[in-house]
MIDOLUM-568437 format. One record per atom (N, C-alpha, C): residue in three letters; z, y, x. Coordinates in steps of 0.1 Angstrom, whole numbers, plus 5000, padded with zeros to 4 digits. Atoms other than C-alpha are relative to their C-alpha. Example, Ala and Ser with C-alpha at 12.3 -4.5 7.8 and 13.67 -1.06 7.14 Angstrom:
ALA500049885009
ALA507849555123
ALA500050125009
SER500049894991
SER507149895137
SER500850114992
END
This chain:
MET500250145000
MET458653852475
MET498749965007
ILE501350034993
ILE454953862486
ILE500150025015
GLN499849974986
GLN455954022519
GLN500849895007
GLU499350114994
GLU458453742525
GLU499249885002
ASN500850124999
ASN455953472518
ASN499050025011
LEU500949974989
LEU453653642544
LEU500749995013
HIS499150004988
HIS456553622569
HIS499750125009
ASN500149874993
ASN455953982578
ASN498950005010
ILE501150004991
ILE452653912595
ILE499350145000
THR500549865001
THR451454252582
THR501150094995
GLY499049905005
GLY453454562574
GLY500050014985
THR499949995014
THR454654632539
THR498950104994
ALA501049905004
ALA452354942536
ALA498649934999
GLN501350075000
GLN449254732546
GLN499949904989
THR500150105010
THR450154462522
THR499850064986
LYS500249935013
LYS450354712493
LYS498650054999
LYS501449955001
LYS446954852502
LYS499149894997
VAL500950115003
VAL445354512502
VAL500149954986
LEU499850045014
LEU446954422469
LEU499350104990
ALA500649905008
ALA445754752454
ALA498549984999
LYS501550025000
LYS442154682465
LYS499649884992
LEU500350125008
LEU442254332450
LEU500150034985
VAL499949975014
VAL443454482417
VAL498850084996
GLU501249925003
GLU440554742419
GLU498849914998
SER501250095001
SER438054462425
SER500149904989
ASP499950095011
ASP439354272395
ASP500349865004
ASP499750144995
ASP440353972417
ASP501549974997
LEU498650015004
LEU444054032409
LEU500350084987
VAL499549925012
VAL445854142377
VAL501450055003
LEU498749944997
LEU448854372380
LEU500850034987
LYS499149965011
LYS451754412355
LYS501350065006
GLU498849944994
GLU454654642361
GLU501150004989
PHE498850005008
PHE458154612346
PHE501150085007
GLY499149924993
GLY460154902357
GLY499650015015
LYS500350004986
LYS460354882395
LYS499449865005
VAL500550134997
VAL459154522394
VAL498549994998
GLN501450025001
GLN455454452401
GLN499649855001
ILE500550144999
ILE453754122395
ILE498549995001
PHE501450024998
PHE450354012407
PHE499749864998
TRP500550135001
TRP448353712397
TRP498550005000
ILE501550014999
ILE444853582402
ILE499450024986
ASN500749985013
ASN442553702374
ASN499349864996
GLN500550145004
GLN441753382354
GLN498550004997
LYS501550005002
LYS438153502349
LYS499349945012
VAL500650064989
VAL437453372384
VAL499949855000
PHE500050155001
PHE438153012374
PHE499149964988
PRO500850055011
PRO435752802353
PRO500949974988
ALA499350025012
ALA436852762317
ALA500449854999
VAL499650145002
VAL438852442311
VAL500149974985
ASP500150045014
ASP437952282278
ASP500949894997
ASP499050115003
ASP440852082264
ASP499349894992
SER500650115007
SER438551892241
SER499249915009
GLN500750084990
GLN436551772271
GLN501049915007
LEU499050094993
LEU439651642288
LEU500549894990
LYS499650105010
LYS440751462256
LYS498949904998
LYS501150095002
LYS437251312252
LYS499949905012
LEU500150084988
LEU437251202288
LEU501149895001
ALA498950095001
ALA440751042284
ALA499749884990
MET500350105010
MET439550862253
MET498949905005
ASP501150094995
ASP436350732270
ASP500649905010
ILE499450084990
ILE438450602299
ILE500849884993
LYS499250105008
LYS440850422274
LYS499149894994
ASN501050105006
ASN437850262256
ASN499449915011
ALA500650084989
ALA436350152289
ALA501049895005
GLN499050104996
GLN439649982299
GLN500149894990
ILE499950105010
ILE439849802266
ILE498849905001
SER501250084999
SER436249682269
SER500049915012
SER499950074987
SER436949572305
SER500949884998
ARG499150115002
ARG439949362295
ARG499449894991
GLU500650095009
GLU438049202266
GLU499049915008
ALA501150074993
ALA435149112289
ALA500649905010
VAL499450094990
VAL437448962316
VAL500649884993
ALA499450115008
ALA439348752290
ALA498949914995
ARG501150095005
ARG436048622275
ARG499449925012
ALA500650074988
ALA434648532310
ALA500949895004
ALA499050104996
ALA437848352319
ALA500049884990
SER500150105010
SER437748162286
SER498849915002
LEU501350084998
LEU434148052292
LEU500149915012
ARG499950084987
ARG434947932328
ARG500949884997
ARG499050125002
ARG437947722316
ARG499349904991
GLU500750095009
GLU435847572288
GLU498949925008
ALA501150074992
ALA432947492312
ALA500649905009
ALA499450094991
ALA435347332337
ALA500549884993
GLY499650115008
GLY436847112310
GLY498949914996
VAL501250085004
VAL433447002298
VAL499549925011
GLU500550074988
GLU432246912333
GLU500849885004
SER499150104995
SER435246702341
SER500349884990
GLN499650105009
GLN435646502309
GLN498949934991
LEU501050055009
LEU432446452289
LEU498949925006
PRO501250074995
PRO429546202293
PRO498850095001
THR501249924997
THR426146332304
THR499450064987
ASP500749955012
ASP424646352269
ASP500850104992
GLU499149905007
GLU427646522253
GLU500250135008
LEU499949894991
LEU427946742283
LEU498850094998
ARG501149925002
ARG424446862278
ARG500050084987
GLU499849935013
GLU425146942242
GLU501050125001
ARG499149894998
ARG428147142252
ARG499550115008
VAL500649904991
VAL426247322279
VAL499150084992
ALA501049925008
ALA423547412254
ALA500850094990
ALA499249915009
ALA426247542230
ALA500650125007
LEU499549894992
LEU427747752258
LEU498950105003
GLU501149914997
GLU424347882267
GLU499750094988
LYS500249935012
LYS423847982231
LYS501150114998
SER498949905001
SER427248152230
SER499950115010
THR500249904990
THR426548332262
THR498950094997
ALA501149925004
ALA423248452249
ALA500450104989
ALA499549925010
ALA424948582218
ALA500950115005
SER499249904994
SER427548762239
SER499250105007
ALA500849914993
ALA424848912260
ALA499350094991
SER500749925010
SER423049032229
SER501050114995
LYS498949905004
LYS426349192217
LYS500250115010
LEU499749914989
LEU426849352251
LEU498950115000
GLU501149905000
GLU423349512249
GLU500150094989
LYS499849915011
LYS424049652215
LYS501050105002
MET498949914996
MET427249802228
MET499550105009
ARG500549914990
ARG425349952257
ARG499050104993
ALA500949915007
ALA422750102233
ALA500750104992
GLY499249915008
GLY425450262213
GLY501050085007
GLY499049934992
GLY427450402242
GLY499450035013
THR500349964987
THR427450492278
THR500549905010
THR499650104990
THR427450242307
THR500650085012
VAL499349934989
VAL429950352334
VAL500249905012
ASP499750084989
ASP429950202369
ASP501450045006
ARG498649974994
ARG433150192391
ARG500150135006
ALA500049874993
ALA432150502411
ALA500250114990
ALA499949895010
ALA431650712379
ALA501450004993
PHE498750025006
PHE434850572364
PHE501150075009
ASP499049954990
ASP436850662396
ASP499950165000
ARG500149865000
ARG435351012396
ARG500650074988
ALA499449955012
ALA436251072360
ALA501550005000
SER498650025000
SER439750942365
SER500650115010
ALA499549904990
ALA440151172396
ALA500050144994
ARG500149875006
ARG439051472377
ARG501150024990
LEU498949995010
LEU441551402349
LEU501350025008
GLN498749984992
GLN444451362375
GLN500150145006
ARG499949874994
ARG443451682393
ARG500350114989
ALA499749905011
ALA443451872359
ALA501450004997
LEU498650015003
LEU446851742351
LEU500950065011
LYS499249954989
LYS448251822385
LYS499950165001
ALA500249855000
ALA446752182384
ALA500850064988
TRP499249965012
TRP448352222349
TRP501550015004
SER498650014997
SER451752112362
SER500350115011
THR499849904990
THR451452342393
THR500150144994
ARG500149865006
ARG450452652373
ARG501250024990
LYS498949985009
LYS453152592347
LYS501350035008
LYS498849984992
LYS455852562374
LYS500050145006
THR500149874994
THR454552882391
THR500350114990
ALA499849905011
ALA454453072358
ALA501550014996
LEU498550005004
LEU458052972349
LEU500850075011
GLU499349934990
GLU459253082383
GLU499850155000
ILE500349855001
ILE457553422380
ILE500750064988
LEU499449955012
LEU458853472345
LEU501650015002
GLY498650004997
GLY462353382357
GLY500450125009
ASP499749884991
ASP462153652385
ASP499950134992
LEU500149885008
LEU460853902360
LEU501150034991
SER498949995009
SER463553832336
SER501350055007
GLU498849954993
GLU466253892362
GLU499850145004
GLY500249864995
GLY464554212375
GLY499950104989
SER500249915011
SER463754362341
SER501150004990
GLY499050015010
GLY466754252321
GLY499549954986
LYS500650055013
LYS464454102294
LYS500149855000
SER500050145001
SER464653752281
SER498649945003
MET501350064998
MET461853512290
MET499150004988
LYS500850005013
LYS460853492253
LYS499450144998
ASP500549865002
ASP460453872252
ASP498950035010
LEU501049984990
LEU458453872284
LEU498749934996
LYS501150075005
LYS456153602271
LYS499250074989
ALA500749935011
ALA455453802240
ALA499350135005
SER500649874995
SER454854132259
SER498849985009
ILE501150034991
ILE452553972285
ILE498949934992
GLY501050085008
GLY450753752259
GLY499849865005
ILE500250144994
ILE451453412274
ILE500249904988
GLU499950115010
GLU450853112252
GLU500549875008
ASP499450124993
ASP453152822263
ASP499549874993
ASP500550135005
ASP452652452257
ASP500349974986
ALA499650035014
ALA454552442225
ALA499150074990
GLU500949935009
GLU452352712209
GLU498649945000
ALA501350075000
ALA449252532221
ALA500049864995
LYS499850135005
LYS450652212207
LYS499549895009
VAL500250104990
VAL450352022239
VAL501349965008
ASP498850054993
ASP452851822260
ASP499649945013
LEU500450044987
LEU452251802297
LEU500749875004
LYS499350124997
LYS454951532302
LYS499449884993
ALA500550125008
ALA453551312275
ALA498649965005
MET501450034995
MET449951342289
MET500149945013
ASN499850064987
ASN451151262324
ASN500449854998
ALA499550135003
ALA452950952310
ALA498849914994
LYS501050075007
LYS449950852289
LYS498949965009
TYR501250024992
TYR447250882315
TYR500449975015
ALA499650034986
ALA449250782346
ALA499349895007
THR500650124995
THR447450452350
THR498550004998
THR501450015003
THR443950552342
THR499150005012
THR500850014988
THR442850552378
THR499749865004
LYS500250134996
LYS442950172379
LYS499349924989
ARG500850075010
ARG440449942361
ARG499749865006
PRO500450134995
PRO439949562364
PRO498549985002
ALA501550034998
ALA436649432378
ALA499649904990
VAL500550095011
VAL434449252353
VAL498949925006
GLY501150094996
GLY432248952362
GLY499349954988
VAL500850045011
VAL429348882338
VAL499049905005
GLY501050104997
GLY427248562340
GLY500149965015
GLY499950044986
GLY428648482375
GLY499750115010
ALA500349894991
ALA427448812390
ALA501050115000
ALA499049904999
ALA429849082402
ALA499450134997
LYS500649875004
LYS428349362382
LYS501150114999
LYS498949905001
LYS431749532376
LYS499650114991
ARG500449895009
ARG430649722346
ARG501050004987
ALA499249995012
ALA432549852315
ALA499250084990
ILE500849925010
ILE431149992283
ILE501050094993
MET499249905007
MET432550312268
MET499450034987
ARG500549975013
ARG432150352231
ARG500350154997
ARG499749865003
ARG431850712220
ARG500850014987
END
């Protein structure tokens, strides 16, 4: 199968020598099932993926989206209220309303600062980087899962063993055993790469607050 994927650029003997050297250098792992040999990259060469970090990142992104929507809705409400006051009220009453709005805005600003003090401020670039990392992790998970299932299927046909027995003998932990669901995670975080822009006090600061 490896020789076919190489399109016979090298001879079979040379390919076997290279694979043997990679196994000796601990870059590849070899498992033999009768006449069937399977090679895969030693997982030690990859940085550890902490599932708790991915979950925390997803939760932070979700909180940021909620805070962004609330801030956008609040700003829109204040703009509508200000527009109505300017068009309908006499000067004296208008001044009173403006003073009340200023007080309300100051209270909102104070609340925002308290939120910032208790959390982490994330700008658009940091948000996009975090979202991109999450999507890359989910894509890598999907690719590795597909590859593993294809390899297990080939081994099952070549060795006469069921995929369940092969998983047990190799020591593979599947999604069900790890209590995770790739399809559900893809559906849940499919839209986390988009976030509405937030305008505060007329300035396009485009910030969201993530509560820990």
